[in-house]
C-alpha positions in Angstrom: 0.0 0.0 0.0 2.7 2.4 0.9 4.5 1.3 -2.2 1.6 1.8 -4.4 1.2 5.4 -3.1 4.8 6.1 -3.8 4.4 4.5 -7.3 1.5 6.7 -8.1 3.4 9.8 -6.8 6.2 9.0 -9.0 3.7 8.6 -12.0 2.0 11.9 -11.3 4.9 14.1 -10.6 8.2 14.3 -12.5 11.2 13.1 -10.5 13.9 15.6 -9.3 17.5 15.0 -9.8 20.2 16.3 -7.5 24.0 16.8 -8.1 26.9 18.9 -6.9 30.2 20.0 -8.7 33.4 21.5 -7.5 34.3 24.7 -9.5 37.5 26.6 -9.4 35.7 29.9 -8.5 32.2 31.4 -8.2 30.9 35.0 -9.0 31.3 37.5 -6.2 33.6 35.4 -4.1 30.6 33.1 -3.3 31.3 29.6 -1.7 28.3 27.9 -3.0 25.7 28.6 -5.7 22.6 26.7 -6.4 21.7 26.1 -10.0 18.2 24.9 -10.4 16.2 24.1 -13.5 12.9 22.3 -13.3 13.8 18.7 -12.3 17.5 19.3 -12.0 19.1 20.8 -9.0 22.9 21.2 -8.8 25.0 22.9 -6.0 28.2 24.6 -7.4 30.7 24.6 -4.7 34.0 26.7 -4.8 37.0 24.6 -4.5 38.2 24.7 -0.7 34.6 25.7 0.6 34.2 22.2 1.9 36.3 19.1 2.3 36.0 16.3 -0.4 34.6 14.1 2.4 31.8 16.5 3.1 31.2 17.0 -0.6 31.0 13.2 -1.2 28.9 12.5 1.9 26.4 15.5 1.2 26.0 14.4 -2.4 25.2 10.7 -1.3 22.7 11.8 1.4 20.9 14.4 -0.9 20.8 11.9 -3.8 19.1 9.3 -1.5 16.8 11.8 0.1 15.5 13.4 -3.2 15.6 10.0 -4.9 13.2 8.4 -2.2 10.7 11.1 -2.9 10.6 12.3 0.7 11.6 15.8 -0.5 9.9 17.1 -3.6 10.2 20.2 -5.7 7.1 22.4 -6.1 6.8 22.3 -9.7 4.1 25.0 -9.8 5.5 28.5 -10.3 2.8 30.0 -8.0 0.1 28.5 -5.9 -3.5 29.9 -6.5 -4.9 31.6 -3.5 -7.6 29.1 -3.2 -5.3 26.3 -2.7 -4.1 25.4 0.8 -0.4 25.3 1.4 1.1 21.8 2.0 0.2 20.3 5.4 3.8 19.0 5.5 5.8 22.3 6.0 9.0 21.3 7.5 11.3 23.0 10.0 14.8 23.4 8.6 18.2 23.8 10.2 22.0 23.4 10.0 24.2 22.8 13.2 28.0 22.8 13.3 29.1 20.1 15.9 32.7 19.3 17.1 32.5 15.8 15.7 30.0 13.3 14.2 29.6 9.6 14.7 32.0 7.4 12.9 34.1 10.4 11.6 31.3 11.6 9.3 31.5 15.1 7.9 27.9 15.7 7.5 24.8 13.7 8.4 21.0 14.4 7.9 18.8 14.4 10.9 15.3 14.0 9.6 11.8 13.4 11.1 8.4 14.2 10.0 8.2 18.1 9.9 12.0 18.6 10.7 15.2 18.4 8.9 18.7 19.4 10.3 21.9 19.0 8.5 24.6 18.2 11.3 28.1 19.5 10.0 31.2 18.5 11.5 33.5 21.3 12.6 36.0 22.1 9.8 34.0 20.1 7.1 32.9 23.3 5.4 34.0 27.0 5.7 31.6 29.2 7.8 31.0 31.3 4.6 29.9 28.0 2.8 27.7 27.0 5.9 26.1 30.4 6.1 25.3 30.7 2.2 24.0 27.1 2.2 21.9 27.6 5.2 20.3 30.7 3.9 19.4 29.0 0.5 18.0 26.0 2.0 15.9 28.0 4.6 14.6 30.1 1.5 13.6 27.0 -0.5 12.0 25.1 2.4 10.3 28.1 3.9 8.8 29.2 0.6 7.5 25.9 -0.2 9.6 25.6 -3.3 10.8 22.2 -1.8 8.5 20.2 0.6 8.8 17.1 2.8 6.5 14.2 2.0 6.2 11.4 4.6 3.0 9.9 3.0 5.0 6.9 1.9 6.5 6.1 5.5 9.7 7.1 7.3 12.6 8.6 5.4 15.7 6.5 5.1 18.6 7.8 7.0 21.3 7.4 4.5 24.8 6.2 5.6 23.1 4.7 8.9 
């Protein structure tokens, strides 16, 4: 039954894709820039803004999270006033921790209605952390990306 719901959702909505790329530099001295087109989301990361371990782990986690359908891109450019906002508005956060289990650089901590990136100290620059946090707060807070737990609990990648 949960599998049928997930299969129907996949048939009804296009599946989003996520990727990340290191680039030598970004405009205006930025550490990270989101490049988004309908269905394809890419974080461009300035070389040195995060460790290779953090980059690889974040890419792995985000591909699993987006690929599971638990986070969905709002494909509609604007919601009509008569349509209620999604009931699954999630709280988003990022926290720097002195260390993470098993030497991880970054871990997702997700529950219904809440998502927090736990980042090991030194895994990314403060500038990268602040820019990423700001952008992710924007897309979650504006409803551009929504959390969907209708198919059951989200997998915790890497655990």
